[in-house]
PDB file of N, CA, C and O in Angstrom, chain B, residues numbered from 101:
ATOM      1  N   MET B 101     -93.296-221.855  10.556  1.00  0.00           N
ATOM      2  CA  MET B 101     -94.432-222.465  11.204  1.00  0.00           C
ATOM      3  C   MET B 101     -95.794-222.728  11.218  1.00  0.00           C
ATOM      4  O   MET B 101     -96.608-221.805  11.237  1.00  0.00           O
ATOM      5  N   ASP B 102     -96.283-224.465  11.207  1.00  0.00           N
ATOM      6  CA  ASP B 102     -97.638-223.946  11.112  1.00  0.00           C
ATOM      7  C   ASP B 102     -98.648-223.992  12.739  1.00  0.00           C
ATOM      8  O   ASP B 102     -98.707-224.882  13.587  1.00  0.00           O
ATOM      9  N   ILE B 103     -99.433-222.455  12.667  1.00  0.00           N
ATOM     10  CA  ILE B 103    -100.013-222.868  12.887  1.00  0.00           C
ATOM     11  C   ILE B 103    -101.667-223.161  13.553  1.00  0.00           C
ATOM     12  O   ILE B 103    -101.950-222.297  12.723  1.00  0.00           O
ATOM     13  N   SER B 104    -102.925-223.513  14.191  1.00  0.00           N
ATOM     14  CA  SER B 104    -103.512-224.434  14.337  1.00  0.00           C
ATOM     15  C   SER B 104    -105.159-223.483  14.538  1.00  0.00           C
ATOM     16  O   SER B 104    -105.645-223.529  15.668  1.00  0.00           O
ATOM     17  N   GLU B 105    -105.561-223.064  13.971  1.00  0.00           N
ATOM     18  CA  GLU B 105    -107.075-222.466  14.391  1.00  0.00           C
ATOM     19  C   GLU B 105    -107.231-222.082  15.165  1.00  0.00           C
ATOM     20  O   GLU B 105    -107.059-220.867  15.267  1.00  0.00           O
ATOM     21  N   GLU B 106    -107.748-222.989  16.451  1.00  0.00           N
ATOM     22  CA  GLU B 106    -108.396-222.972  17.191  1.00  0.00           C
ATOM     23  C   GLU B 106    -106.807-222.011  18.289  1.00  0.00           C
ATOM     24  O   GLU B 106    -106.963-221.072  19.070  1.00  0.00           O
ATOM     25  N   SER B 107    -105.494-222.688  17.931  1.00  0.00           N
ATOM     26  CA  SER B 107    -104.490-221.819  19.211  1.00  0.00           C
ATOM     27  C   SER B 107    -105.139-220.254  18.769  1.00  0.00           C
ATOM     28  O   SER B 107    -105.687-219.460  19.534  1.00  0.00           O
ATOM     29  N   PHE B 108    -104.827-220.044  16.909  1.00  0.00           N
ATOM     30  CA  PHE B 108    -104.262-219.166  16.493  1.00  0.00           C
ATOM     31  C   PHE B 108    -105.862-217.970  17.321  1.00  0.00           C
ATOM     32  O   PHE B 108    -105.434-217.033  17.995  1.00  0.00           O
ATOM     33  N   ILE B 109    -107.289-218.057  17.236  1.00  0.00           N
ATOM     34  CA  ILE B 109    -108.324-218.151  17.899  1.00  0.00           C
ATOM     35  C   ILE B 109    -107.890-217.594  19.557  1.00  0.00           C
ATOM     36  O   ILE B 109    -107.823-216.487  20.091  1.00  0.00           O
ATOM     37  N   ALA B 110    -107.636-219.088  20.032  1.00  0.00           N
ATOM     38  CA  ALA B 110    -107.470-218.858  21.379  1.00  0.00           C
ATOM     39  C   ALA B 110    -106.822-217.685  22.516  1.00  0.00           C
ATOM     40  O   ALA B 110    -107.433-217.335  23.526  1.00  0.00           O
ATOM     41  N   ASN B 111    -105.288-217.108  22.062  1.00  0.00           N
ATOM     42  CA  ASN B 111    -104.991-216.348  21.274  1.00  0.00           C
ATOM     43  C   ASN B 111    -105.118-215.392  21.311  1.00  0.00           C
ATOM     44  O   ASN B 111    -104.583-214.611  22.098  1.00  0.00           O
ATOM     45  N   LEU B 112    -106.024-215.110  20.293  1.00  0.00           N
ATOM     46  CA  LEU B 112    -105.917-213.336  20.036  1.00  0.00           C
ATOM     47  C   LEU B 112    -106.939-213.109  21.086  1.00  0.00           C
ATOM     48  O   LEU B 112    -107.188-211.906  21.009  1.00  0.00           O
ATOM     49  N   GLY B 113    -107.540-213.544  21.867  1.00  0.00           N
ATOM     50  CA  GLY B 113    -108.760-213.120  22.693  1.00  0.00           C
ATOM     51  C   GLY B 113    -108.303-213.217  23.768  1.00  0.00           C
ATOM     52  O   GLY B 113    -108.858-212.375  24.474  1.00  0.00           O
ATOM     53  N   VAL B 114    -107.524-213.823  24.371  1.00  0.00           N
ATOM     54  CA  VAL B 114    -107.099-213.572  25.441  1.00  0.00           C
ATOM     55  C   VAL B 114    -105.541-212.180  24.977  1.00  0.00           C
ATOM     56  O   VAL B 114    -105.007-211.497  25.851  1.00  0.00           O
ATOM     57  N   HIS B 115    -105.267-212.133  23.906  1.00  0.00           N
ATOM     58  CA  HIS B 115    -104.441-211.009  24.059  1.00  0.00           C
ATOM     59  C   HIS B 115    -105.672-209.663  23.046  1.00  0.00           C
ATOM     60  O   HIS B 115    -105.366-208.845  22.178  1.00  0.00           O
ATOM     61  N   ILE B 116    -106.626-209.884  23.488  1.00  0.00           N
ATOM     62  CA  ILE B 116    -107.523-209.321  22.924  1.00  0.00           C
ATOM     63  C   ILE B 116    -108.623-208.273  24.424  1.00  0.00           C
ATOM     64  O   ILE B 116    -108.966-207.103  24.252  1.00  0.00           O
ATOM     65  N   ARG B 117    -109.013-209.227  25.964  1.00  0.00           N
ATOM     66  CA  ARG B 117    -108.976-209.440  26.349  1.00  0.00           C
ATOM     67  C   ARG B 117    -107.514-208.307  27.090  1.00  0.00           C
ATOM     68  O   ARG B 117    -107.844-207.348  27.787  1.00  0.00           O
ATOM     69  N   GLN B 118    -106.028-208.583  26.827  1.00  0.00           N
ATOM     70  CA  GLN B 118    -105.210-207.825  28.268  1.00  0.00           C
ATOM     71  C   GLN B 118    -105.561-206.640  27.836  1.00  0.00           C
ATOM     72  O   GLN B 118    -105.909-205.846  28.710  1.00  0.00           O
ATOM     73  N   LEU B 119    -105.586-205.953  25.739  1.00  0.00           N
ATOM     74  CA  LEU B 119    -105.577-204.855  26.137  1.00  0.00           C
ATOM     75  C   LEU B 119    -107.158-204.545  27.045  1.00  0.00           C
ATOM     76  O   LEU B 119    -107.264-204.326  28.252  1.00  0.00           O
ATOM     77  N   ARG B 120    -108.072-204.605  26.195  1.00  0.00           N
ATOM     78  CA  ARG B 120    -109.239-204.119  27.200  1.00  0.00           C
ATOM     79  C   ARG B 120    -109.075-204.609  28.632  1.00  0.00           C
ATOM     80  O   ARG B 120    -110.141-204.539  29.243  1.00  0.00           O
ATOM     81  N   GLU B 121    -108.609-204.828  28.962  1.00  0.00           N
ATOM     82  CA  GLU B 121    -107.978-204.757  30.642  1.00  0.00           C
ATOM     83  C   GLU B 121    -107.262-203.693  30.591  1.00  0.00           C
ATOM     84  O   GLU B 121    -107.765-202.870  31.357  1.00  0.00           O
ATOM     85  N   LYS B 122    -106.009-203.131  29.898  1.00  0.00           N
ATOM     86  CA  LYS B 122    -105.290-202.733  30.042  1.00  0.00           C
ATOM     87  C   LYS B 122    -105.451-200.929  30.038  1.00  0.00           C
ATOM     88  O   LYS B 122    -104.940-199.901  30.482  1.00  0.00           O
ATOM     89  N   LYS B 123    -106.951-201.636  28.884  1.00  0.00           N
ATOM     90  CA  LYS B 123    -108.034-199.681  28.954  1.00  0.00           C
ATOM     91  C   LYS B 123    -108.556-199.830  30.196  1.00  0.00           C
ATOM     92  O   LYS B 123    -107.756-199.052  30.716  1.00  0.00           O
ATOM     93  N   ASN B 124    -109.081-200.102  30.904  1.00  0.00           N
ATOM     94  CA  ASN B 124    -109.148-200.620  31.772  1.00  0.00           C
ATOM     95  C   ASN B 124    -110.911-200.080  31.290  1.00  0.00           C
ATOM     96  O   ASN B 124    -111.439-199.045  31.696  1.00  0.00           O
ATOM     97  N   MET B 125    -111.380-200.820  30.605  1.00  0.00           N
ATOM     98  CA  MET B 125    -112.521-201.570  30.229  1.00  0.00           C
ATOM     99  C   MET B 125    -112.967-202.523  30.396  1.00  0.00           C
ATOM    100  O   MET B 125    -112.269-203.465  30.769  1.00  0.00           O
ATOM    101  N   SER B 126    -114.589-202.680  30.141  1.00  0.00           N
ATOM    102  CA  SER B 126    -115.469-203.602  31.056  1.00  0.00           C
ATOM    103  C   SER B 126    -116.002-204.525  29.950  1.00  0.00           C
ATOM    104  O   SER B 126    -116.736-203.920  29.169  1.00  0.00           O
ATOM    105  N   GLN B 127    -115.810-205.992  29.638  1.00  0.00           N
ATOM    106  CA  GLN B 127    -116.883-207.038  28.591  1.00  0.00           C
ATOM    107  C   GLN B 127    -118.521-205.916  28.064  1.00  0.00           C
ATOM    108  O   GLN B 127    -119.104-206.078  26.992  1.00  0.00           O
ATOM    109  N   GLN B 128    -118.996-204.721  29.283  1.00  0.00           N
ATOM    110  CA  GLN B 128    -120.142-204.404  28.762  1.00  0.00           C
ATOM    111  C   GLN B 128    -119.240-203.264  27.452  1.00  0.00           C
ATOM    112  O   GLN B 128    -119.331-203.505  26.248  1.00  0.00           O
ATOM    113  N   ASP B 129    -118.511-202.198  27.951  1.00  0.00           N
ATOM    114  CA  ASP B 129    -118.178-201.327  27.667  1.00  0.00           C
ATOM    115  C   ASP B 129    -117.468-201.694  26.238  1.00  0.00           C
ATOM    116  O   ASP B 129    -117.742-201.078  25.208  1.00  0.00           O
ATOM    117  N   LEU B 130    -116.613-202.667  26.290  1.00  0.00           N
ATOM    118  CA  LEU B 130    -115.959-202.910  25.132  1.00  0.00           C
ATOM    119  C   LEU B 130    -117.386-202.936  23.394  1.00  0.00           C
ATOM    120  O   LEU B 130    -117.388-202.291  22.345  1.00  0.00           O
ATOM    121  N   ALA B 131    -118.748-204.480  24.199  1.00  0.00           N
ATOM    122  CA  ALA B 131    -119.831-204.244  24.217  1.00  0.00           C
ATOM    123  C   ALA B 131    -120.536-202.991  23.174  1.00  0.00           C
ATOM    124  O   ALA B 131    -120.882-202.884  21.998  1.00  0.00           O
ATOM    125  N   ASN B 132    -120.496-202.131  24.446  1.00  0.00           N
ATOM    126  CA  ASN B 132    -121.667-200.303  23.437  1.00  0.00           C
ATOM    127  C   ASN B 132    -120.282-199.876  22.757  1.00  0.00           C
ATOM    128  O   ASN B 132    -120.413-199.773  21.538  1.00  0.00           O
ATOM    129  N   ASP B 133    -119.098-199.622  23.180  1.00  0.00           N
ATOM    130  CA  ASP B 133    -118.464-198.919  22.088  1.00  0.00           C
ATOM    131  C   ASP B 133    -119.223-199.958  20.426  1.00  0.00           C
ATOM    132  O   ASP B 133    -119.956-199.561  19.520  1.00  0.00           O
ATOM    133  N   CYS B 134    -118.628-201.254  20.673  1.00  0.00           N
ATOM    134  CA  CYS B 134    -117.939-201.921  19.013  1.00  0.00           C
ATOM    135  C   CYS B 134    -120.140-202.710  18.322  1.00  0.00           C
ATOM    136  O   CYS B 134    -120.414-203.466  17.389  1.00  0.00           O
ATOM    137  N   ALA B 135    -121.493-201.717  19.797  1.00  0.00           N
ATOM    138  CA  ALA B 135    -122.450-201.871  18.600  1.00  0.00           C
ATOM    139  C   ALA B 135    -123.239-203.702  18.495  1.00  0.00           C
ATOM    140  O   ALA B 135    -124.169-204.026  17.756  1.00  0.00           O
ATOM    141  N   ILE B 136    -122.330-204.801  19.694  1.00  0.00           N
ATOM    142  CA  ILE B 136    -122.223-205.904  19.761  1.00  0.00           C
ATOM    143  C   ILE B 136    -122.907-206.365  21.017  1.00  0.00           C
ATOM    144  O   ILE B 136    -123.158-205.779  22.069  1.00  0.00           O
ATOM    145  N   PRO B 137    -123.122-207.519  20.621  1.00  0.00           N
ATOM    146  CA  PRO B 137    -123.631-207.538  22.564  1.00  0.00           C
ATOM    147  C   PRO B 137    -122.238-208.031  23.655  1.00  0.00           C
ATOM    148  O   PRO B 137    -121.402-208.637  22.986  1.00  0.00           O
ATOM    149  N   LYS B 138    -121.931-207.931  24.783  1.00  0.00           N
ATOM    150  CA  LYS B 138    -121.320-208.472  25.633  1.00  0.00           C
ATOM    151  C   LYS B 138    -121.145-209.618  25.488  1.00  0.00           C
ATOM    152  O   LYS B 138    -120.056-210.059  25.122  1.00  0.00           O
ATOM    153  N   SER B 139    -122.147-210.345  25.735  1.00  0.00           N
ATOM    154  CA  SER B 139    -122.527-212.008  24.895  1.00  0.00           C
ATOM    155  C   SER B 139    -121.358-212.974  23.967  1.00  0.00           C
ATOM    156  O   SER B 139    -120.868-214.071  24.236  1.00  0.00           O
ATOM    157  N   GLN B 140    -121.150-212.043  22.751  1.00  0.00           N
ATOM    158  CA  GLN B 140    -120.617-211.808  22.197  1.00  0.00           C
ATOM    159  C   GLN B 140    -118.388-210.933  22.012  1.00  0.00           C
ATOM    160  O   GLN B 140    -117.759-210.678  20.985  1.00  0.00           O
ATOM    161  N   VAL B 141    -118.106-210.831  23.008  1.00  0.00           N
ATOM    162  CA  VAL B 141    -117.167-209.840  23.592  1.00  0.00           C
ATOM    163  C   VAL B 141    -116.601-211.148  24.613  1.00  0.00           C
ATOM    164  O   VAL B 141    -115.472-211.638  24.596  1.00  0.00           O
ATOM    165  N   ALA B 142    -117.503-211.450  25.297  1.00  0.00           N
ATOM    166  CA  ALA B 142    -117.052-212.571  25.905  1.00  0.00           C
ATOM    167  C   ALA B 142    -116.934-214.068  25.091  1.00  0.00           C
ATOM    168  O   ALA B 142    -116.377-215.077  25.523  1.00  0.00           O
ATOM    169  N   ARG B 143    -117.420-213.953  24.176  1.00  0.00           N
ATOM    170  CA  ARG B 143    -117.722-215.750  23.536  1.00  0.00           C
ATOM    171  C   ARG B 143    -115.943-215.462  22.668  1.00  0.00           C
ATOM    172  O   ARG B 143    -115.082-216.293  22.378  1.00  0.00           O
ATOM    173  N   ILE B 144    -115.966-213.955  22.479  1.00  0.00           N
ATOM    174  CA  ILE B 144    -114.504-213.990  20.736  1.00  0.00           C
ATOM    175  C   ILE B 144    -113.451-214.347  22.862  1.00  0.00           C
ATOM    176  O   ILE B 144    -113.112-215.392  23.418  1.00  0.00           O
ATOM    177  N   GLU B 145    -113.404-213.698  23.050  1.00  0.00           N
ATOM    178  CA  GLU B 145    -112.525-213.492  24.705  1.00  0.00           C
ATOM    179  C   GLU B 145    -112.022-214.695  24.683  1.00  0.00           C
ATOM    180  O   GLU B 145    -110.874-214.829  24.261  1.00  0.00           O
ATOM    181  N   ARG B 146    -113.165-216.441  25.371  1.00  0.00           N
ATOM    182  CA  ARG B 146    -113.023-217.082  25.193  1.00  0.00           C
ATOM    183  C   ARG B 146    -113.334-218.612  24.451  1.00  0.00           C
ATOM    184  O   ARG B 146    -113.839-219.695  24.747  1.00  0.00           O
ATOM    185  N   ALA B 147    -112.450-217.698  22.878  1.00  0.00           N
ATOM    186  CA  ALA B 147    -112.228-218.514  21.576  1.00  0.00           C
ATOM    187  C   ALA B 147    -113.884-218.800  21.682  1.00  0.00           C
ATOM    188  O   ALA B 147    -114.120-219.943  21.291  1.00  0.00           O
ATOM    189  N   LYS B 148    -114.209-218.606  21.794  1.00  0.00           N
ATOM    190  CA  LYS B 148    -116.155-219.977  21.382  1.00  0.00           C
ATOM    191  C   LYS B 148    -116.125-219.958  19.607  1.00  0.00           C
ATOM    192  O   LYS B 148    -116.198-220.737  18.657  1.00  0.00           O
ATOM    193  N   ILE B 149    -116.012-218.929  19.821  1.00  0.00           N
ATOM    194  CA  ILE B 149    -116.272-218.212  17.926  1.00  0.00           C
ATOM    195  C   ILE B 149    -114.783-217.526  17.433  1.00  0.00           C
ATOM    196  O   ILE B 149    -113.738-217.130  17.950  1.00  0.00           O
ATOM    197  N   ASN B 150    -115.479-217.675  15.915  1.00  0.00           N
ATOM    198  CA  ASN B 150    -114.215-217.281  15.407  1.00  0.00           C
ATOM    199  C   ASN B 150    -115.072-215.537  14.184  1.00  0.00           C
ATOM    200  O   ASN B 150    -115.564-215.436  13.061  1.00  0.00           O
ATOM    201  N   THR B 151    -114.790-214.629  15.279  1.00  0.00           N
ATOM    202  CA  THR B 151    -115.176-213.713  14.484  1.00  0.00           C
ATOM    203  C   THR B 151    -114.750-212.840  13.307  1.00  0.00           C
ATOM    204  O   THR B 151    -113.574-212.894  12.949  1.00  0.00           O
ATOM    205  N   THR B 152    -115.630-212.025  12.662  1.00  0.00           N
ATOM    206  CA  THR B 152    -115.075-211.986  11.973  1.00  0.00           C
ATOM    207  C   THR B 152    -113.943-210.423  11.638  1.00  0.00           C
ATOM    208  O   THR B 152    -113.757-209.461  12.382  1.00  0.00           O
ATOM    209  N   VAL B 153    -113.607-210.582  10.834  1.00  0.00           N
ATOM    210  CA  VAL B 153    -112.680-208.843  10.205  1.00  0.00           C
ATOM    211  C   VAL B 153    -113.713-206.597  10.677  1.00  0.00           C
ATOM    212  O   VAL B 153    -113.623-205.413  11.003  1.00  0.00           O
ATOM    213  N   ARG B 154    -114.764-208.195  10.123  1.00  0.00           N
ATOM    214  CA  ARG B 154    -115.800-206.484  10.091  1.00  0.00           C
ATOM    215  C   ARG B 154    -115.937-206.042  12.375  1.00  0.00           C
ATOM    216  O   ARG B 154    -116.039-204.936  12.907  1.00  0.00           O
ATOM    217  N   THR B 155    -115.867-207.472  13.065  1.00  0.00           N
ATOM    218  CA  THR B 155    -116.052-206.835  14.335  1.00  0.00           C
ATOM    219  C   THR B 155    -114.427-206.594  14.827  1.00  0.00           C
ATOM    220  O   THR B 155    -114.192-205.736  15.677  1.00  0.00           O
ATOM    221  N   LEU B 156    -113.529-207.260  14.343  1.00  0.00           N
ATOM    222  CA  LEU B 156    -112.110-207.034  15.039  1.00  0.00           C
ATOM    223  C   LEU B 156    -111.983-205.519  14.250  1.00  0.00           C
ATOM    224  O   LEU B 156    -111.966-204.651  15.123  1.00  0.00           O
ATOM    225  N   ILE B 157    -111.899-204.993  13.045  1.00  0.00           N
ATOM    226  CA  ILE B 157    -112.212-203.175  13.145  1.00  0.00           C
ATOM    227  C   ILE B 157    -112.684-202.623  14.423  1.00  0.00           C
ATOM    228  O   ILE B 157    -112.057-201.854  15.152  1.00  0.00           O
ATOM    229  N   LYS B 158    -114.218-203.248  14.672  1.00  0.00           N
ATOM    230  CA  LYS B 158    -114.686-202.508  15.517  1.00  0.00           C
ATOM    231  C   LYS B 158    -113.895-202.474  16.576  1.00  0.00           C
ATOM    232  O   LYS B 158    -113.252-201.435  16.725  1.00  0.00           O
ATOM    233  N   ILE B 159    -113.696-203.749  17.750  1.00  0.00           N
ATOM    234  CA  ILE B 159    -112.747-203.386  18.393  1.00  0.00           C
ATOM    235  C   ILE B 159    -111.569-202.782  18.232  1.00  0.00           C
ATOM    236  O   ILE B 159    -111.250-202.147  19.237  1.00  0.00           O
ATOM    237  N   ALA B 160    -110.577-202.720  17.107  1.00  0.00           N
ATOM    238  CA  ALA B 160    -109.252-201.923  18.086  1.00  0.00           C
ATOM    239  C   ALA B 160    -109.816-200.776  17.736  1.00  0.00           C
ATOM    240  O   ALA B 160    -109.065-199.840  18.011  1.00  0.00           O
ATOM    241  N   ASN B 161    -111.396-200.247  16.963  1.00  0.00           N
ATOM    242  CA  ASN B 161    -111.366-198.941  16.952  1.00  0.00           C
ATOM    243  C   ASN B 161    -112.190-198.343  18.378  1.00  0.00           C
ATOM    244  O   ASN B 161    -112.487-197.192  18.699  1.00  0.00           O
ATOM    245  N   ALA B 162    -112.353-199.314  18.881  1.00  0.00           N
ATOM    246  CA  ALA B 162    -113.085-198.432  20.849  1.00  0.00           C
ATOM    247  C   ALA B 162    -111.328-199.196  21.634  1.00  0.00           C
ATOM    248  O   ALA B 162    -110.878-199.002  22.763  1.00  0.00           O
ATOM    249  N   LEU B 163    -110.873-199.845  20.763  1.00  0.00           N
ATOM    250  CA  LEU B 163    -109.798-200.008  21.938  1.00  0.00           C
ATOM    251  C   LEU B 163    -108.909-198.714  21.657  1.00  0.00           C
ATOM    252  O   LEU B 163    -108.015-198.462  22.465  1.00  0.00           O
ATOM    253  N   GLY B 164    -109.145-197.693  20.315  1.00  0.00           N
ATOM    254  CA  GLY B 164    -108.376-196.663  19.769  1.00  0.00           C
ATOM    255  C   GLY B 164    -106.865-197.251  19.417  1.00  0.00           C
ATOM    256  O   GLY B 164    -105.850-196.709  19.854  1.00  0.00           O
ATOM    257  N   ILE B 165    -106.842-198.549  18.485  1.00  0.00           N
ATOM    258  CA  ILE B 165    -105.822-199.272  18.145  1.00  0.00           C
ATOM    259  C   ILE B 165    -105.742-199.570  16.916  1.00  0.00           C
ATOM    260  O   ILE B 165    -106.738-199.403  16.213  1.00  0.00           O
ATOM    261  N   GLU B 166    -104.424-200.132  16.304  1.00  0.00           N
ATOM    262  CA  GLU B 166    -104.578-199.734  14.799  1.00  0.00           C
ATOM    263  C   GLU B 166    -105.036-201.316  14.680  1.00  0.00           C
ATOM    264  O   GLU B 166    -104.709-202.243  15.422  1.00  0.00           O
ATOM    265  N   PRO B 167    -105.854-201.340  13.572  1.00  0.00           N
ATOM    266  CA  PRO B 167    -106.140-203.331  14.156  1.00  0.00           C
ATOM    267  C   PRO B 167    -105.182-204.867  13.518  1.00  0.00           C
ATOM    268  O   PRO B 167    -105.479-206.062  13.532  1.00  0.00           O
ATOM    269  N   LYS B 168    -103.904-204.083  12.978  1.00  0.00           N
ATOM    270  CA  LYS B 168    -102.788-204.992  13.169  1.00  0.00           C
ATOM    271  C   LYS B 168    -102.152-205.029  13.704  1.00  0.00           C
ATOM    272  O   LYS B 168    -101.063-205.384  13.252  1.00  0.00           O
ATOM    273  N   GLU B 169    -102.310-204.598  15.561  1.00  0.00           N
ATOM    274  CA  GLU B 169    -102.436-204.614  16.741  1.00  0.00           C
ATOM    275  C   GLU B 169    -102.959-205.684  17.703  1.00  0.00           C
ATOM    276  O   GLU B 169    -102.511-206.183  18.735  1.00  0.00           O
ATOM    277  N   LEU B 170    -104.056-205.850  16.994  1.00  0.00           N
ATOM    278  CA  LEU B 170    -104.881-207.288  17.472  1.00  0.00           C
ATOM    279  C   LEU B 170    -104.559-207.909  17.558  1.00  0.00           C
ATOM    280  O   LEU B 170    -104.580-208.553  18.607  1.00  0.00           O
ATOM    281  N   MET B 171    -103.599-208.460  15.816  1.00  0.00           N
ATOM    282  CA  MET B 171    -102.678-209.622  15.097  1.00  0.00           C
ATOM    283  C   MET B 171    -100.948-209.683  16.261  1.00  0.00           C
ATOM    284  O   MET B 171     -99.967-210.329  15.893  1.00  0.00           O
ATOM    285  N   ASP B 172    -100.975-209.048  17.311  1.00  0.00           N
ATOM    286  CA  ASP B 172     -98.787-208.768  17.613  1.00  0.00           C
ATOM    287  C   ASP B 172     -99.695-209.843  19.038  1.00  0.00           C
ATOM    288  O   ASP B 172    -100.435-209.356  19.893  1.00  0.00           O
ATOM    289  N   PHE B 173     -99.384-211.132  18.922  1.00  0.00           N
ATOM    290  CA  PHE B 173     -99.698-211.489  20.585  1.00  0.00           C
ATOM    291  C   PHE B 173     -98.330-213.068  19.929  1.00  0.00           C
ATOM    292  O   PHE B 173     -97.964-213.459  18.820  1.00  0.00           O
ATOM    293  N   SER B 174     -98.172-213.280  20.673  1.00  0.00           N
ATOM    294  CA  SER B 174     -96.737-214.813  20.731  1.00  0.00           C
ATOM    295  C   SER B 174     -98.091-215.871  19.937  1.00  0.00           C
ATOM    296  O   SER B 174     -98.848-215.380  19.101  1.00  0.00           O
ATOM    297  N   ILE B 175     -98.150-216.734  20.198  1.00  0.00           N
ATOM    298  CA  ILE B 175     -98.525-218.232  20.936  1.00  0.00           C
ATOM    299  C   ILE B 175     -98.702-218.956  21.022  1.00  0.00           C
ATOM    300  O   ILE B 175     -98.754-219.664  20.016  1.00  0.00           O
ATOM    301  N   LYS B 176     -98.934-219.429  22.140  1.00  0.00           N
ATOM    302  CA  LYS B 176     -98.689-219.939  23.326  1.00  0.00           C
ATOM    303  C   LYS B 176     -99.059-221.784  22.659  1.00  0.00           C
ATOM    304  O   LYS B 176     -98.970-222.745  23.423  1.00  0.00           O
TER     305      LYS B 176
END
């Protein structure tokens, strides 16, 4: 199955938002825990940027999950 980069990034952003909300974290909470700007969290969740693996690891750590769990979503 071919997956477009845009589709993957969009679905990743939605998944990160869902995981964050499940932990009752605001974008600011996540940003603080990751030491990144809140605007960056918002851009990741809205698929406005293609984030780095380094930032994904920070996000996973802040959410208390394994980095591979960030990629555990269905492509829509």
